PLY file of the C-alpha trace (Angstrom):
ply
format ascii 1.0
element vertex 153
property float x
property float y
property float z
element edge 152
property int vertex1
property int vertex2
end_header
7.38 35.32 6.64
6.23 32.12 5.11
2.64 31.35 5.96
1.29 27.76 5.48
-2.52 27.44 5.33
-5.13 24.91 4.28
-6.37 25.60 0.57
-8.37 24.17 -2.19
-6.81 22.74 -5.26
-8.94 25.26 -7.33
-8.09 28.38 -5.19
-6.28 31.32 -6.81
-2.68 30.85 -6.54
-2.84 27.08 -5.49
-4.27 25.84 -8.91
-1.52 27.68 -10.89
1.12 25.99 -8.55
-0.40 22.57 -9.08
-0.68 23.01 -12.80
3.11 24.12 -12.86
3.98 21.03 -10.89
2.04 18.65 -13.05
3.59 20.13 -16.25
7.14 19.82 -14.72
6.66 16.25 -13.78
5.28 15.35 -17.07
8.27 16.91 -18.81
10.65 15.02 -16.51
9.18 11.57 -16.28
7.13 9.08 -18.48
3.32 9.53 -17.82
3.06 6.16 -16.15
5.66 7.21 -13.62
3.89 10.41 -12.80
1.87 9.69 -9.54
0.47 13.26 -8.85
-3.02 13.74 -7.90
-5.27 15.76 -10.29
-7.45 18.62 -8.91
-10.40 16.37 -8.46
-8.47 13.78 -6.37
-6.90 16.56 -4.22
-10.62 17.47 -3.07
-11.14 13.99 -1.51
-11.94 13.74 2.12
-8.78 12.01 2.98
-6.57 14.85 1.51
-5.31 17.80 3.38
-3.85 20.39 1.06
-1.76 23.10 2.05
-0.26 26.35 0.33
2.74 28.30 1.32
2.81 31.95 0.58
4.75 35.12 1.57
2.29 37.96 1.55
0.11 37.47 -1.46
2.73 35.61 -3.46
1.99 31.75 -3.44
5.27 29.74 -3.20
4.47 26.20 -2.91
2.08 23.41 -2.17
2.14 20.13 -0.22
-0.72 17.77 0.67
-1.23 14.81 3.15
-3.11 11.89 1.96
-4.43 9.84 5.08
-3.91 6.17 4.23
-4.43 3.07 6.34
-2.03 3.48 9.13
0.23 6.22 7.51
0.06 9.47 5.81
1.49 9.82 2.27
3.08 13.14 1.27
1.85 14.35 -2.12
1.83 17.46 -4.34
5.04 18.85 -2.83
6.02 21.77 -5.06
7.97 25.00 -4.74
8.27 27.64 -7.32
11.79 27.58 -8.57
12.36 31.27 -7.63
11.51 30.43 -3.94
13.65 27.13 -3.69
16.10 27.07 -1.02
14.26 29.58 1.16
12.48 27.21 3.57
9.22 26.70 1.74
9.54 22.87 1.44
10.66 22.71 5.06
7.66 24.75 6.20
5.23 22.61 4.22
6.61 19.43 5.53
6.39 20.61 9.19
2.69 21.33 8.60
2.13 17.93 6.92
3.85 16.18 9.97
1.73 18.14 12.49
-1.44 17.33 10.52
-0.45 13.59 10.38
0.18 13.60 14.32
-3.26 15.18 14.82
-4.73 12.24 12.96
-2.77 9.74 14.92
-0.33 8.54 12.27
2.93 7.09 13.17
4.72 7.59 9.75
4.98 9.58 6.69
5.75 8.03 3.33
6.31 9.39 -0.04
7.28 8.54 -3.70
9.50 10.98 -5.62
11.29 10.94 -8.95
14.77 9.53 -8.95
16.32 12.63 -10.66
14.74 14.96 -8.17
17.90 15.46 -6.20
17.21 18.66 -4.43
13.99 17.04 -3.29
15.86 14.12 -1.85
18.16 16.28 0.16
15.05 18.27 1.45
13.41 15.17 2.62
16.66 13.62 4.10
17.20 17.01 6.03
13.89 16.46 7.41
14.30 12.86 8.79
13.08 10.77 5.78
15.12 7.74 4.91
14.96 5.60 1.72
12.68 2.49 1.76
11.13 0.19 -0.62
7.77 0.59 -2.46
4.53 0.89 -0.46
0.88 0.87 -1.09
0.03 0.28 -4.78
3.35 1.80 -6.07
5.56 -0.48 -8.26
9.20 -0.80 -8.06
10.19 1.00 -11.25
13.60 2.85 -12.04
12.07 6.34 -12.19
10.60 6.11 -8.68
12.29 6.26 -5.27
10.48 5.83 -1.83
11.11 7.33 1.53
9.74 7.17 5.04
9.87 8.99 8.23
8.70 7.68 11.62
6.68 10.07 13.63
6.63 8.03 16.73
10.27 8.97 17.89
10.31 12.44 16.58
7.99 14.16 18.95
0 1
1 2
2 3
3 4
4 5
5 6
6 7
7 8
8 9
9 10
10 11
11 12
12 13
13 14
14 15
15 16
16 17
17 18
18 19
19 20
20 21
21 22
22 23
23 24
24 25
25 26
26 27
27 28
28 29
29 30
30 31
31 32
32 33
33 34
34 35
35 36
36 37
37 38
38 39
39 40
40 41
41 42
42 43
43 44
44 45
45 46
46 47
47 48
48 49
49 50
50 51
51 52
52 53
53 54
54 55
55 56
56 57
57 58
58 59
59 60
60 61
61 62
62 63
63 64
64 65
65 66
66 67
67 68
68 69
69 70
70 71
71 72
72 73
73 74
74 75
75 76
76 77
77 78
78 79
79 80
80 81
81 82
82 83
83 84
84 85
85 86
86 87
87 88
88 89
89 90
90 91
91 92
92 93
93 94
94 95
95 96
96 97
97 98
98 99
99 100
100 101
101 102
102 103
103 104
104 105
105 106
106 107
107 108
108 109
109 110
110 111
111 112
112 113
113 114
114 115
115 116
116 117
117 118
118 119
119 120
120 121
121 122
122 123
123 124
124 125
125 126
126 127
127 128
128 129
129 130
130 131
131 132
132 133
133 134
134 135
135 136
136 137
137 138
138 139
139 140
140 141
141 142
142 143
143 144
144 145
145 146
146 147
147 148
148 149
149 150
150 151
151 152
């Protein structure tokens, strides 16, 4: 059974996953196109970080950044060996629940243009493509998605 629980970016298991995620993004995209939060930024008061595990095996991470009027999905990552097993969907459910607890009416995210499996995960979970938001620029390597939480309760 997949368990999703709050975590610290420096917790055993979590930090390893975040470092793998950061290394993967830097191998796929130019540094200026990598918008991941470093470990210090993930400790900010407006960030809610979660880890997914099965038993003692850490499988994935996801974070919710509380923004002005919306939540931003950050640090979504699943170990390659665990992909397709519901880890990403479980993390997204937790992020949505947390966003609703904070009275947010939408979730937004930025993702890489070549991360097709991630796009499919987000679409299956009710996200649709949109334009840039917040401080993001409209660059070819970035895609943006949004999900309303008002009608999905």
